[in-house]
C-alpha positions, -999 to 999 in steps of 0.1 A, spaced: 403 -212 -43 414 -182 -19 442 -164 -37 421 -172 -65 391 -148 -55 413 -124 -46 437 -122 -78 402 -119 -92 390 -90 -70 417 -69 -76 416 -76 -107 383 -57 -109 402 -34 -84 426 -20 -107 399 -18 -132 377 2 -119 402 26 -107 420 28 -148 385 34 -157 381 63 -134 414 74 -146 399 74 -184 366 97 -170 385 119 -149 412 122 -176 375 126 -203 358 154 -180 394 170 -181 403 171 -214 360 182 -217 373 219 -200 404 222 -220 379 222 -249 356 244 -233 382 267 -230 396 262 -262 363 273 -277 358 304 -257 394 310 -264 382 307 -301 350 333 -296 373 356 -277 398 357 -309 365 361 -332 352 391 -311 387 405 -313 392 403 -349 358 420 -354 363 449 -333 399 461 -349 406 486 -376 441 483 -389 452 457 -361 435 488 -335 408 477 -310 399 499 -290 391 490 -250 365 502 -244 347 478 -271 360 445 -258 357 448 -220 320 447 -224 322 413 -242 348 397 -216 327 408 -189 298 393 -213 312 359 -206 323 364 -171 283 369 -168 267 336 -145 237 343 -167 258 346 -193 236 311 -215 262 308 -238 287 292 -209 268 264 -192 264 269 -151 299 240 -147 318 253 -173 310 294 -152 344 318 -164 359 326 -133 380 352 -150 395 367 -187 429 386 -192 443 397 -220 480 398 -221 510 418 -234 545 399 -251 557 408 -214 528 387 -203 514 416 -183 478 422 -181 459 446 -206 428 436 -200 415 420 -171 375 412 -161 364 389 -135 386 379 -106 421 383 -120 445 372 -88 442 334 -95 474 329 -118 509 346 -117 536 338 -134 545 306 -128 509 296 -138 523 313 -170 548 294 -175 527 259 -171 499 275 -195 474 252 -178 468 252 -136 445 231 -116 434 246 -84 411 233 -58 381 250 -71 391 266 -107 415 258 -136 441 283 -153 444 279 -191 468 303 -212 461 300 -246 474 321 -274 445 346 -291 442 335 -329 458 363 -352 476 380 -325 512 378 -317 514 359 -342 525 374 -371 545 407 -373 516 429 -371 505 420 -341 470 430 -325 471 467 -304 447 472 -278 439 512 -273 424 528 -249 394 549 -257 394 589 -259 376 594 -226 408 573 -209 435 599 -212 430 633 -193 452 657 -179 451 637 -141 473 610 -132 471 578 -143 446 552 -139 454 508 -145 479 511 -175 469 540 -186 504 557 -189 493 596 -205 480 625 -197 466 656 -214 463 693 -200 420 696 -186 397 701 -208 379 734 -221 351 753 -203 335 748 -234 337 743 -265 337 776 -280 356 790 -259 385 819 -277 418 812 -283 424 840 -257 412 817 -227 436 805 -201 436 773 -212 445 782 -248 475 782 -263 494 769 -298 514 747 -278 490 733 -263 455 732 -286 422 718 -276 415 679 -276 396 665 -307 360 650 -302 359 615 -314 368 613 -349 380 645 -350 411 658 -368 432 685 -365 448 702 -376 485 708 -359 491 743 -340 514 763 -364 546 758 -360 547 723 -347 557 701 -369 570 674 -347 544 659 -332 530 657 -366 524 618 -378 542 606 -407 520 599 -442 508 568 -444 534 554 -463 555 559 -432 540 553 -407 554 522 -377 538 484 -369 532 478 -408 512 511 -413 489 504 -383 469 537 -385 466 559 -353 433 566 -337 418 603 -341 428 607 -301 457 601 -309 474 616 -338 490 639 -317 506 618 -296 542 624 -299 561 592 -316 580 575 -285 554 577 -265 530 562 -291 555 536 -298 558 529 -258 518 530 -257 519 500 -290 549 481 -269 527 472 -236 495 464 -255 504 442 -279 480 417 -277 496 380 -276 479 355 -251 453 349 -228 442 340 -195 410 319 -186 402 312 -149 377 286 -155 352 267 -124 360 228 -124 325 222 -103 316 205 -135 350 182 -133 350 179 -98 314 164 -96 318 138 -130 351 127 -106 336 128 -71 302 105 -88 326 84 -113 348 78 -85 315 69 -63 303 48 -86 333 31 -93 338 18 -47 298 9 -51 314 -17 -79 347 -27 -60 326 -32 -31 297 -56 -44 327 -73 -59 347 -77 -30 309 -87 -15 308 -112 -44 346 -126 -40 336 -127 -8 307 -150 -11 319 -173 -40 346 -181 -10 320 -185 16 301 -197 -7 324 -224 -19 342 -230 18 306 -244 29 299 -262 -2 335 -278 6 317 -279 44 290 -299 32 301 -323 7 322 -332 42 290 -333 64 274 -358 38 299 -383 41 301 -377 73 264 -384 75 271 -417 54 295 -425 78 270 -422 106 246 -436 88 263 -462 84 274 -473 122 235 -461 130 222 -490 116 250 -514 127 244 -505 161 204 -508 159 215 -548 145 237 -546 174 210 -534 201 188 -552 189 211 -587 190 217 -572 225 181 -574 235 174 -607 225 201 -620 238 189 -608 272 158 -614 269 174 -650 262 196 -651 288 163 -642 320 144 -675 305 175 -700 320 180 -674 350 148 -684 361 152 -718 363 182 -712 382 160 -690 411 135 -716 406 160 -746 410 175 -725 438 143 -719 455 130 -758 454 165 -767 475 162 -739 502 131 -750 513 138 -785 512 134 -801 552 161 -829 547 184 -801 535 217 -785 556 216 -756 564 245 -739 548 226 -754 510 199 -732 519 219 -701 532 236 -707 498 209 -712 476 188 -683 489 219 -664 480 219 -681 446 181 -670 446 189 -627 452 220 -626 427 197 -641 399 170 -613 410 195 -591 407 211 -592 375 174 -605 362 164 -571 367 198 -559 348 184 -574 324 152 -562 323 159 -524 325 183 -535 299 156 -547 275 134 -513 283 161 -484 278 165 -506 240 131 -506 231 116 -481 207 101 -457 224 61 -449 210 46 -427 223 7 -426 226 -3 -398 238 -39 -397 264 -51 -374 289 -35 -382 321 -39 -367 357 -4 -358 371 -14 -359 407 -38 -393 401 -5 -406 385 17 -405 410 -6 -412 434 -7 -444 421 31 -450 417 35 -444 453 7 -468 457 29 -492 436 62 -490 457 47 -490 492 63 -518 503 100 -504 497 87 -471 512 70 -483 547 107 -504 545 128 -476 550 103 -453 569 100 -426 540 71 -398 538 65 -391 503 39 -365 494 20 -357 471 6 -324 464 2 -292 436 -27 -287 407 -48 -316 391 -43 -305 365 -41 -334 327 -13 -334 307 -10 -351 269 15 -380 275 19 -421 267 3 -427 304 27 -463 310 58 -444 299 46 -413 321 43 -441 352 78 -455 343 94 -420 343 74 -414 379 83 -448 390 127 -448 385 124 -411 394 109 -424 430 128 -456 436 160 -429 428 144 -411 456 143 -441 479 173 -453 471 194 -418 476 172 -403 511 179 -414 545 156 -442 571 129 -415 577 138 -391 545 111 -372 528 100 -369 490 81 -348 475 64 -349 446 53 -316 433 24 -307 398 21 -270 388 16 -242 357 51 -236 343 30 -209 318 -2 -207 301 1 -242 283 24 -260 298 25 -283 332 54 -286 355 63 -317 376 88 -320 405 100 -347 422 121 -336 456 144 -356 480 164 -348 513 192 -367 506 226 -363 502 218 -348 466 236 -344 427 276 -331 431 270 -298 399 297 -318 383 276 -349 377 245 -330 369 251 -340 336 261 -371 339 240 -390 361 218 -396 330 237 -416 305 235 -454 305 252 -468 336 261 -442 351 248 -444 393 260 -432 424 246 -457 443 261 -487 449 232 -513 443 218 -493 410 220 -502 374 231 -472 359 195 -476 336 169 -452 356 177 -425 352 186 -428 308 152 -442 307 134 -408 321 151 -393 295 144 -411 270 109 -410 274 107 -371 282 126 -366 254 104 -390 229 75 -366 247 94 -334 238 100 -325 273 129 -312 291 145 -329 326 169 -309 343 183 -320 377 190 -295 408 198 -283 436 167 -290 463 161 -264 492 179 -268 519 195 -307 509 189 -328 490 176 -331 450 154 -320 426 145 -336 394 122 -309 369 102 -324 337 91 -288 321 71 -281 289 40 -309 300 13 -302 275 -19 -293 292 -49 -303 283 -87 -302 289 
């Protein structure tokens, strides 16, 4: 059964691991689909902004910045863009917006790379780099000056004129260095300059693509180099993985909780199965114990009846022996043997009486009993034994009344005093003390200055037929414990100070 439950739990764990992997794959697919949606949006913007296959960089950059903007409602905050980069055919950036240092050539070769907090997708731009007439992202008219190159702007021109109305005699004017055209303006070529004139539209390179006005007078070789480095081929999107990681973590916690409760269920089922088997075994034992108890009760009744019936012949034997010992013409040895018969008969009769008392069921009839008064009455009953051994017996303490069966309580005190009288030496001392054990509980103690009870015998002393006295029957303290337990009290055997034994009865209920 344990192996079956373990196999079921492992099956649940495997199922949850598979489900977690499915959720992670679904979250990854959702992230990938979002990247394709953004790529399609960028492609649509590029197609809308292109003219004759040319796209001005200054027109596409604001759109890309808008997509990367965290406040953009088009992109969910959990799927926000970190960077957008347009690539040329060589894999070099043409236009970059955002944090663009999160990918490398290895990422471009893999087309997809997951980092700790971001993911990079390399996607094609629809309509770019897939035909013989690719889209070209060209710098705007403001990107050309005579100063040093800025970024990927590789070309320069002379310094602009001081004003638009400068004469041809101004220092910055020359036939080979014409003034720059304004946006959308087409300037004629300088006199005698035919090498830099663009070819007719039918002979234009790159599939007939027309030059923008601000690049019409650029040398053909330079223009071809510019086009080759600005041909749009691919798109790199760097996106946040916050939603992906949150989804995976939330699902992982859910699977762990399911696995934990599955383990608890398997453990509980195993314990329940074990307890059920244990309960069945206990029920079998209980039935056997009940049968044995019934048999012992029958034996107890039979033994008690046998003991009761045995006392009658013993009483007859004792009476006959007493008559023989009292005959006037009886020899001395006959009288002596008759007295021995009487003494031995008395011993056997006393043992039978104690056995009958021990085997008799204890029915407690509770009444109000004053402990000190009951103890003094028992002392008066044993006055002859006390005087014979010259024992000093003291009854002290508070006159507390408790709820008890008066006859059984006197019998318990009688057996405790008899045991103490047998234990002490001549001129010994015995004390009966009554005191409070709690607000509504009393304590009864019987102390003596005899040899005491060894620690290893303090638990065995209440068992039937266990005795340390030569004349003892071994049933006196067993009867005491039987009476104490019938009342719901407790009795313990302790060491007395400075010597002797102490028997303490506790949990006696005080009544007013």
